[in-house]
C-alpha positions as CSV (number, residue, x, y, z in Angstrom):
1,M,0.0,0.0,0.0
2,K,1.4,3.4,-0.9
3,Q,0.2,7.0,-1.0
4,M,-0.2,8.3,-4.6
5,T,2.5,10.6,-5.7
6,S,1.8,10.9,-9.5
7,R,-1.0,12.2,-11.7
8,H,-2.7,10.1,-14.3
9,G,-4.1,11.4,-17.6
10,A,-7.8,11.7,-17.8
11,G,-8.4,13.4,-21.2
12,R,-11.6,11.5,-22.1
13,W,-13.1,11.4,-18.6
14,L,-15.4,13.7,-16.8
15,T,-13.4,16.5,-15.2
16,A,-13.2,17.0,-11.5
17,A,-14.7,20.4,-11.9
18,A,-17.7,18.9,-13.6
19,A,-18.0,16.2,-11.0
20,V,-18.0,18.8,-8.2
21,T,-20.9,20.5,-9.9
22,A,-22.7,17.2,-10.0
23,V,-22.6,16.7,-6.3
24,L,-23.5,20.2,-5.0
25,G,-27.1,19.2,-4.4
26,V,-26.2,16.9,-1.4
27,T,-24.4,19.5,0.8
28,G,-27.1,19.9,3.4
29,A,-27.3,16.3,4.6
30,L,-23.6,15.8,4.4
31,H,-22.7,18.9,6.3
32,S,-25.2,17.9,9.0
33,A,-23.4,14.6,9.3
34,Q,-20.0,16.3,9.5
35,A,-21.2,18.5,12.3
36,Q,-21.3,15.3,14.3
37,K,-18.6,12.6,14.3
38,I,-20.3,10.9,11.5
39,V,-18.3,9.4,8.6
40,T,-19.8,9.6,5.1
41,V,-18.7,6.8,2.8
42,V,-19.4,7.0,-0.9
43,L,-19.6,3.5,-2.5
44,S,-19.7,2.6,-6.2
45,E,-22.9,0.7,-5.9
46,E,-25.8,0.0,-3.6
47,P,-25.6,-3.3,-1.7
48,E,-28.0,-5.9,-2.8
49,G,-28.5,-7.0,0.8
50,L,-27.0,-6.8,4.3
51,D,-27.5,-10.2,5.9
52,G,-24.6,-11.1,8.0
53,C,-24.2,-14.5,6.4
54,N,-23.3,-12.7,3.2
55,A,-20.7,-10.4,4.8
56,N,-17.9,-12.0,2.8
57,R,-19.4,-10.5,-0.4
58,S,-17.7,-7.2,-0.8
59,T,-20.9,-5.2,-1.4
60,V,-22.2,-6.4,1.9
61,G,-18.9,-6.5,3.8
62,R,-18.0,-2.9,3.3
63,V,-20.9,-2.0,5.5
64,A,-21.5,-4.9,7.8
65,K,-18.4,-7.0,8.5
66,Q,-16.8,-6.3,11.8
67,N,-18.9,-3.1,12.0
68,I,-22.3,-4.7,12.6
69,V,-21.6,-8.5,12.7
70,E,-18.4,-10.0,14.0
71,T,-16.5,-13.2,13.6
72,L,-15.0,-15.6,16.2
73,T,-11.5,-15.1,14.8
74,E,-10.1,-12.3,12.6
75,I,-7.7,-12.8,9.8
76,D,-4.9,-10.3,9.6
77,P,-4.8,-9.1,5.9
78,K,-1.1,-8.3,6.2
79,D,0.2,-11.8,6.8
80,G,-2.8,-14.2,7.1
81,T,-2.3,-14.8,10.9
82,I,-5.3,-15.4,13.1
83,R,-6.2,-13.2,16.1
84,P,-9.1,-13.3,18.6
85,R,-12.3,-11.4,18.0
86,L,-15.4,-13.0,19.7
87,A,-13.3,-16.1,20.6
88,T,-10.5,-15.5,23.0
89,S,-8.6,-18.8,22.3
90,W,-9.0,-22.2,20.6
91,T,-7.5,-25.6,20.8
92,K,-7.6,-28.7,18.6
93,V,-9.5,-31.5,20.3
94,N,-8.9,-34.1,17.5
95,A,-8.6,-34.1,13.7
96,T,-12.2,-33.0,13.1
97,T,-13.0,-30.9,16.2
98,W,-11.8,-27.6,17.6
99,R,-12.8,-26.0,20.9
100,F,-13.3,-22.3,21.1
101,E,-13.4,-20.2,24.3
102,L,-15.7,-17.3,23.8
103,R,-15.5,-13.8,25.1
104,K,-17.7,-13.1,28.1
105,G,-19.8,-10.0,28.8
106,V,-20.8,-9.6,25.1
107,K,-24.3,-8.6,24.1
108,F,-26.1,-8.7,20.7
109,H,-27.6,-5.3,19.7
110,D,-31.1,-6.6,20.6
111,G,-30.0,-7.5,24.1
112,A,-29.5,-11.3,23.6
113,D,-26.5,-12.8,25.3
114,F,-23.5,-13.9,23.3
115,N,-22.7,-17.3,24.7
116,A,-21.9,-20.8,23.3
117,T,-25.6,-21.6,22.7
118,N,-26.3,-18.5,20.7
119,A,-23.0,-18.7,18.9
120,S,-24.0,-22.2,17.9
121,K,-27.3,-21.0,16.6
122,A,-25.6,-18.3,14.5
123,I,-23.1,-20.8,12.9
124,S,-25.9,-23.2,12.2
125,R,-27.9,-20.5,10.5
126,T,-25.0,-19.8,8.2
127,M,-24.4,-23.5,7.4
128,D,-28.1,-24.2,6.8
129,S,-28.4,-25.2,3.1
130,K,-32.0,-23.9,3.0
131,L,-30.6,-20.3,3.4
132,D,-28.9,-18.7,0.3
133,C,-25.8,-17.8,2.2
134,E,-22.6,-17.0,0.2
135,T,-20.3,-17.6,3.2
136,R,-21.3,-21.2,3.3
137,T,-21.1,-21.8,-0.5
138,K,-18.1,-19.7,-1.1
139,S,-15.9,-20.6,1.9
140,F,-17.0,-24.1,3.0
141,G,-18.1,-26.0,-0.1
142,D,-18.7,-29.6,0.8
143,L,-17.4,-29.2,4.4
144,K,-20.2,-29.7,6.9
145,L,-20.0,-28.2,10.4
146,S,-21.8,-29.1,13.6
147,T,-21.6,-27.2,16.9
148,K,-22.0,-28.1,20.5
149,A,-22.0,-25.9,23.6
150,V,-19.9,-27.7,26.2
151,G,-20.0,-24.8,28.7
152,S,-21.6,-21.4,28.9
153,H,-18.8,-19.9,26.9
154,T,-17.1,-23.0,25.5
155,L,-18.0,-24.1,22.0
156,D,-16.9,-27.2,20.1
157,I,-17.1,-27.0,16.3
158,S,-16.8,-30.3,14.4
159,A,-16.6,-31.1,10.7
160,N,-17.3,-34.1,8.5
161,K,-13.6,-34.4,7.7
162,P,-10.2,-33.1,9.1
163,V,-10.0,-29.4,9.2
164,P,-6.4,-28.3,10.1
165,I,-7.1,-24.6,9.6
166,L,-10.6,-24.4,11.1
167,P,-9.7,-21.3,13.2
168,T,-8.8,-19.6,10.0
169,R,-12.0,-20.6,8.3
170,M,-14.1,-19.3,11.2
171,G,-12.7,-15.8,10.4
172,V,-15.2,-15.6,7.6
173,V,-18.3,-16.6,9.6
174,S,-20.1,-13.5,10.9
175,L,-22.4,-14.2,13.8
176,S,-26.0,-12.8,13.9
177,S,-28.4,-12.5,16.8
178,P,-30.3,-15.8,17.8
179,N,-33.5,-13.8,17.1
180,T,-32.6,-13.4,13.4
181,R,-35.1,-15.2,11.2
182,T,-33.8,-18.4,9.7
183,D,-36.1,-18.9,6.8
184,K,-34.9,-16.0,4.7
185,L,-32.1,-13.4,4.4
186,V,-32.7,-10.1,6.3
187,L,-32.0,-6.5,5.5
188,N,-31.6,-5.3,9.1
189,P,-28.6,-7.3,10.5
190,I,-28.2,-7.6,14.3
191,G,-24.8,-8.5,15.6
192,T,-22.3,-7.8,18.4
193,G,-20.2,-5.2,16.6
194,P,-19.4,-1.6,17.5
195,Y,-22.1,-0.3,15.3
196,V,-25.9,-0.8,15.1
197,F,-27.8,-0.9,11.8
198,D,-30.0,2.2,11.9
199,K,-31.9,2.4,8.6
200,W,-31.8,1.8,4.9
201,T,-33.5,4.2,2.5
202,P,-33.5,2.3,-0.8
203,G,-31.7,4.1,-3.6
204,Q,-30.4,6.8,-1.2
205,E,-28.5,5.8,1.9
206,I,-27.7,3.3,4.7
207,T,-26.9,4.6,8.2
208,L,-25.2,3.0,11.2
209,K,-25.0,4.3,14.8
210,R,-22.4,3.5,17.5
211,F,-23.4,0.7,19.8
212,N,-22.9,2.0,23.4
213,G,-23.0,-1.5,24.8
214,Y,-20.1,-2.7,22.7
215,W,-17.7,-5.1,24.5
216,G,-14.5,-3.5,23.1
217,K,-12.9,-0.1,23.0
218,K,-15.4,2.7,22.3
219,P,-14.8,3.9,18.8
220,V,-14.3,7.6,18.0
221,V,-16.7,7.6,15.1
222,E,-20.2,8.0,16.3
223,G,-21.9,6.7,13.1
224,A,-21.7,6.2,9.4
225,R,-23.7,7.2,6.4
226,Y,-23.2,5.1,3.2
227,I,-24.3,6.6,-0.1
228,W,-23.5,5.5,-3.6
229,R,-22.5,7.1,-6.9
230,S,-21.8,5.0,-10.0
231,E,-19.2,7.4,-11.5
232,S,-15.7,7.2,-10.1
233,T,-15.0,10.9,-10.9
234,V,-18.1,11.9,-8.9
235,R,-17.0,9.8,-5.9
236,A,-13.5,11.2,-6.0
237,A,-14.8,14.8,-6.3
238,M,-17.1,14.4,-3.4
239,V,-14.2,13.6,-1.1
240,E,-12.1,16.3,-2.6
241,V,-14.7,19.0,-1.8
242,G,-15.6,17.6,1.6
243,E,-19.0,16.2,0.7
244,A,-17.8,12.7,1.7
245,D,-15.0,11.4,3.8
246,I,-14.0,8.2,2.0
247,A,-14.4,6.8,-1.5
248,P,-13.0,3.2,-0.9
249,N,-12.8,2.5,-4.6
250,I,-12.0,5.0,-7.4
251,A,-10.6,4.6,-10.9
252,V,-6.9,5.1,-11.7
253,Q,-7.5,8.2,-13.7
254,D,-9.2,9.8,-10.8
255,A,-6.4,9.1,-8.3
256,T,-4.8,12.5,-8.9
257,N,-4.4,14.0,-5.5
258,P,-1.3,12.8,-3.7
259,K,-2.6,14.2,-0.4
260,M,-5.7,12.1,-0.4
261,D,-5.2,9.1,-2.7
262,F,-3.8,5.7,-1.8
263,S,-2.9,2.7,-3.9
264,Y,-2.6,-0.8,-2.6
265,P,-2.7,-4.5,-3.8
266,N,-6.3,-5.4,-3.0
267,S,-6.1,-9.2,-3.3
268,E,-8.7,-9.1,-6.1
269,T,-8.2,-11.3,-9.2
270,T,-10.1,-10.6,-12.3
271,R,-11.1,-13.0,-15.1
272,L,-13.7,-14.0,-17.6
273,R,-15.3,-17.3,-16.4
274,I,-15.9,-19.4,-19.5
275,D,-19.1,-21.5,-19.4
276,I,-17.5,-24.7,-20.8
277,T,-20.8,-26.6,-20.9
278,Q,-22.1,-24.4,-23.8
279,A,-21.1,-24.6,-27.4
280,P,-18.8,-23.3,-28.9
281,L,-17.1,-22.8,-25.5
282,N,-17.3,-26.6,-24.7
283,D,-14.4,-27.0,-27.2
284,K,-10.9,-26.4,-25.6
285,R,-9.6,-24.9,-28.9
286,V,-12.1,-22.1,-28.7
287,R,-11.3,-21.5,-25.0
288,L,-7.6,-21.3,-25.9
289,A,-8.4,-19.0,-28.8
290,L,-10.0,-16.6,-26.4
291,N,-6.9,-16.5,-24.3
292,Y,-4.6,-16.0,-27.3
293,A,-6.9,-13.2,-28.6
294,F,-6.6,-11.2,-25.4
295,D,-3.8,-8.6,-25.5
296,R,-3.2,-8.5,-21.8
297,D,-0.6,-5.8,-22.0
298,A,-2.9,-3.4,-23.8
299,L,-5.1,-2.7,-20.8
300,I,-2.2,-2.1,-18.4
301,G,-1.5,1.6,-17.8
302,S,-4.4,2.6,-20.1
303,I,-7.8,1.4,-19.1
304,L,-6.5,-0.2,-15.9
305,S,-3.6,0.7,-13.5
306,K,0.0,0.4,-14.6
307,D,0.6,-1.4,-11.2
308,I,-1.7,-4.5,-11.8
309,E,-0.1,-7.9,-12.5
310,H,-0.9,-10.6,-14.9
311,A,-2.9,-13.5,-13.4
312,T,-2.8,-17.2,-14.2
313,Q,-5.0,-18.5,-11.3
314,I,-7.7,-17.5,-8.8
315,I,-5.3,-16.5,-5.9
316,V,-2.5,-13.9,-5.6
317,P,1.1,-15.0,-5.1
318,S,1.0,-14.4,-1.3
319,I,-1.7,-17.0,-0.8
320,N,-0.9,-20.6,0.1
321,G,-1.4,-22.8,-3.0
322,H,-0.4,-20.2,-5.6
323,N,1.5,-22.0,-8.4
324,P,4.4,-19.8,-9.7
325,A,5.2,-22.2,-12.5
326,L,2.2,-21.2,-14.5
327,K,3.1,-18.9,-17.4
328,V,1.0,-16.1,-18.8
329,R,-0.2,-16.9,-22.3
330,K,1.1,-14.5,-24.9
331,Y,-1.0,-12.4,-27.2
332,D,-1.1,-14.4,-30.5
333,P,-4.1,-13.5,-32.7
334,A,-2.7,-15.7,-35.5
335,M,-2.8,-18.7,-33.2
336,A,-6.3,-17.8,-32.0
337,K,-7.5,-17.8,-35.7
338,K,-5.8,-21.1,-36.4
339,L,-7.5,-22.8,-33.4
340,I,-10.9,-21.4,-34.4
341,A,-10.4,-22.7,-37.9
342,E,-9.5,-26.2,-36.6
343,A,-12.5,-26.2,-34.3
344,K,-14.7,-25.1,-37.2
345,A,-13.3,-27.9,-39.4
346,A,-14.2,-30.4,-36.7
347,G,-17.8,-29.3,-36.7
348,V,-17.8,-26.9,-33.7
349,P,-20.3,-24.0,-34.3
350,V,-17.7,-21.3,-33.8
351,G,-20.0,-18.6,-35.3
352,K,-22.6,-19.0,-32.5
353,E,-23.1,-15.9,-30.4
354,I,-21.0,-15.6,-27.3
355,V,-22.2,-13.0,-24.7
356,I,-19.9,-11.3,-22.2
357,I,-22.1,-10.7,-19.1
358,G,-20.5,-7.8,-17.3
359,R,-21.3,-6.1,-14.0
360,T,-21.5,-2.4,-13.8
361,N,-19.0,-1.0,-11.3
362,I,-17.5,-4.4,-10.5
363,Y,-14.2,-2.5,-10.6
364,P,-13.2,0.9,-11.9
365,N,-13.3,1.0,-15.7
366,G,-14.7,-2.5,-15.8
367,T,-17.1,-1.6,-18.6
368,E,-14.3,-0.2,-20.8
369,A,-12.2,-3.3,-20.1
370,M,-15.0,-5.5,-21.3
371,E,-15.5,-3.4,-24.4
372,A,-11.8,-3.7,-25.3
373,M,-11.8,-7.5,-24.8
374,M,-15.0,-7.9,-26.9
375,S,-13.3,-6.1,-29.7
376,M,-10.2,-8.3,-29.4
377,F,-12.4,-11.5,-29.6
378,Q,-14.3,-10.1,-32.6
379,D,-11.0,-9.4,-34.4
380,V,-10.1,-13.1,-34.5
381,G,-13.5,-14.0,-35.9
382,L,-15.6,-14.8,-32.8
383,N,-19.2,-13.6,-32.6
384,V,-19.0,-11.9,-29.2
385,K,-21.5,-9.4,-27.7
386,L,-21.4,-7.5,-24.4
387,R,-24.3,-7.1,-22.0
388,M,-23.6,-5.0,-18.8
389,M,-25.9,-5.6,-15.8
390,E,-26.4,-4.2,-12.3
391,V,-25.2,-6.5,-9.5
392,G,-28.6,-8.0,-8.7
393,S,-29.1,-9.3,-12.3
394,W,-25.5,-10.3,-12.6
395,L,-25.6,-12.5,-9.6
396,K,-28.1,-14.8,-11.4
397,Y,-25.3,-15.7,-13.8
398,L,-22.7,-16.0,-11.0
399,T,-24.4,-18.6,-8.8
400,K,-26.2,-21.9,-9.4
401,P,-28.8,-22.9,-10.5
402,Y,-27.9,-21.5,-13.9
403,D,-30.6,-20.8,-16.5
404,K,-30.8,-23.7,-18.9
405,N,-31.3,-21.4,-21.8
406,R,-28.4,-19.0,-21.0
407,G,-26.4,-19.8,-24.1
408,A,-22.6,-19.3,-24.4
409,I,-21.5,-17.0,-21.5
410,L,-18.3,-15.3,-20.6
411,L,-18.9,-13.9,-17.1
412,Q,-16.9,-10.8,-16.0
413,A,-15.8,-11.8,-12.5
414,Q,-13.6,-10.7,-9.6
415,H,-12.6,-12.6,-6.6
416,D,-10.7,-11.6,-3.5
417,N,-8.8,-13.9,-1.1
418,N,-6.8,-12.3,1.6
419,N,-7.4,-15.2,4.0
420,G,-4.1,-17.1,3.5
421,D,-5.2,-20.3,1.8
422,A,-6.6,-21.5,-1.5
423,V,-9.4,-23.4,0.3
424,F,-11.4,-20.1,0.4
425,S,-11.4,-19.9,-3.4
426,V,-11.0,-23.2,-5.2
427,F,-14.0,-25.4,-4.2
428,N,-16.6,-22.7,-4.7
429,K,-15.2,-21.6,-8.1
430,F,-14.1,-24.9,-9.7
431,A,-15.4,-28.0,-7.9
432,C,-18.3,-30.0,-9.3
433,G,-20.4,-28.9,-6.2
434,G,-19.1,-25.4,-6.2
435,A,-21.9,-22.9,-6.2
436,Q,-20.1,-20.6,-8.7
437,S,-18.4,-23.3,-10.8
438,S,-19.1,-24.0,-14.4
439,I,-16.8,-27.1,-14.6
440,C,-16.8,-30.6,-13.2
441,N,-13.7,-32.7,-13.2
442,K,-13.9,-35.7,-10.9
443,P,-10.2,-36.4,-10.6
444,M,-9.6,-32.7,-9.7
445,D,-12.5,-32.9,-7.2
446,E,-10.6,-35.6,-5.4
447,L,-7.5,-33.4,-5.2
448,I,-9.5,-30.5,-3.9
449,S,-11.0,-32.7,-1.2
450,K,-7.6,-34.0,-0.2
451,A,-6.0,-30.6,-0.2
452,S,-8.6,-29.3,2.3
453,T,-7.6,-31.9,4.8
454,M,-3.8,-31.6,4.5
455,S,-1.3,-29.3,6.1
456,G,2.1,-27.9,5.5
457,D,4.1,-28.5,2.3
458,E,1.8,-31.3,1.2
459,R,-1.2,-29.0,1.3
460,R,0.6,-26.3,-0.7
461,K,1.8,-28.7,-3.4
462,T,-1.7,-30.2,-3.8
463,W,-3.3,-26.8,-4.3
464,Q,-0.7,-25.9,-6.8
465,E,-1.5,-29.0,-8.8
466,V,-5.2,-28.2,-8.7
467,N,-4.4,-24.7,-10.1
468,R,-2.3,-26.3,-12.8
469,I,-5.1,-28.5,-13.9
470,I,-7.5,-25.6,-14.0
471,Y,-5.2,-23.5,-16.1
472,E,-3.5,-26.0,-18.4
473,D,-5.7,-29.1,-18.7
474,I,-9.2,-27.5,-18.5
475,T,-8.6,-23.8,-19.5
476,S,-11.8,-22.7,-17.9
477,D,-11.1,-19.0,-17.8
478,V,-9.6,-16.0,-19.6
479,W,-7.3,-14.9,-16.7
480,M,-6.8,-11.2,-16.5
481,Y,-5.1,-9.5,-13.5
482,H,-4.2,-9.4,-9.9
483,M,-5.6,-5.9,-9.2
484,V,-4.6,-2.8,-7.4
485,G,-7.1,-0.6,-5.6
486,Y,-7.3,3.2,-5.3
487,S,-9.0,4.9,-2.4
488,R,-9.5,8.6,-1.6
489,V,-9.5,9.7,2.0
490,G,-10.6,13.2,3.0
491,G,-8.7,15.5,5.2
492,R,-11.1,15.3,8.1
493,I,-10.3,11.7,9.2
494,N,-7.3,9.5,9.9
495,F,-7.5,6.2,8.0
496,T,-5.1,4.3,5.9
497,P,-6.6,1.9,3.3
498,S,-5.2,-1.7,3.2
499,I,-5.5,-4.9,1.2
500,S,-8.9,-5.5,2.8
501,T,-10.5,-2.1,2.1
502,N,-12.3,-3.3,-1.0
503,S,-14.2,-5.9,1.0
504,E,-14.2,-4.5,4.6
505,L,-14.2,-1.0,5.9
506,H,-13.7,-0.9,9.7
507,L,-15.2,2.2,11.2
508,E,-13.5,1.5,14.5
509,E,-10.1,2.1,12.9
510,M,-11.0,5.7,12.0
511,S,-10.5,8.9,13.9
512,F,-10.8,12.6,13.3
513,K,-8.1,15.1,12.9
């Protein structure tokens, strides 16, 4: 993470002056918030929900995780180490069971006690397959958990197979009040965190208030107001003129103020997920052609930051299981055309329409990146179209069950893993039972299952082999980049963005100058 020290060209973008004009109408409410110790955060999109069991989804986590709902353990984004949060300590009972000692004197926002019984209920809610909970599908896959209160504040968590890093995995499970309904997701999360959900005015704002009964140190920030503006230039300008305090995600061309702007590796990996079940994408030659048609260098330093790095797999180099032996495929349009011709000669319907399903504001300049890639694919003879969607519609293509009539899809996707291990990524994205997987390879599934029960060097090497199979043998993706984030922080507050800022924004870490 570094503070910005250079300017970026923005010739074809909305000027900061114009953006300032665009935000002048919101001064009254924001100045009222600033009169108190209220932080105003301007997001790129409105969350599609706020249920604590989806707090690992960045759109939800920026508001809720560790602010409203908390976890038993907390994963340090700097080095992946585990530290206490709602659990004070943990010990391994046997290969499948860990015992957690829970923090005493903690209350949920609705007055319910935080104890082993209620922690058990919260975990069971997250793991209930009847609830559409991304934390379960994304981070646990085929791992089944059971819980047992063995004392008022002592909780045993067991799994259906060995879990050598269970304390790490509990760092992604946010705990909601036992009074939270279990038959559907909620919009008003109730947790134990330093802030209470106040209200959500759809299309306008979400507000939080400080929880005076919080078990930890009393935060300086009294509350937060979350608003959203789709244009990066507007978000940056709002912070510049004092209409907002933080824009956690701005585009590279808007990071022009060295006093306010920060850049940092954000653990996000971008790709196009290829639906390999649909023709012509079910032919490996076509999938390879897409990869050779992509001029990866062309987007670096132009549409996207000059500091991003080429990706060959779902996890960044610092995460256990990353395979450094995988080589980036070179831009070779002649090879792409040759592969397409070979597929056509073999009877593959290479002229069939392929649609890129993009998500508006998934990352800054994401639409422009998709437009460029569509053009590259068209240049080698593929019939590729682009359809951009808001997050709610896009999610229908991300997660199973998929529409049977969806056709050939390339899904614009981004995944963050700052949790220290490939287990948080691979099953969900690539296993037969993965909720967001478009592939099914039985031998690879066996390796995924083995890797999740291993430890040490054996675990690392097995994950590396899984990533090799995905990249070389299956070619299930057009890999793009390990991303860099840009945040703008106003002069009113003390806060330094980190690798986790894109998915979590901890209000308790902020103070006022």
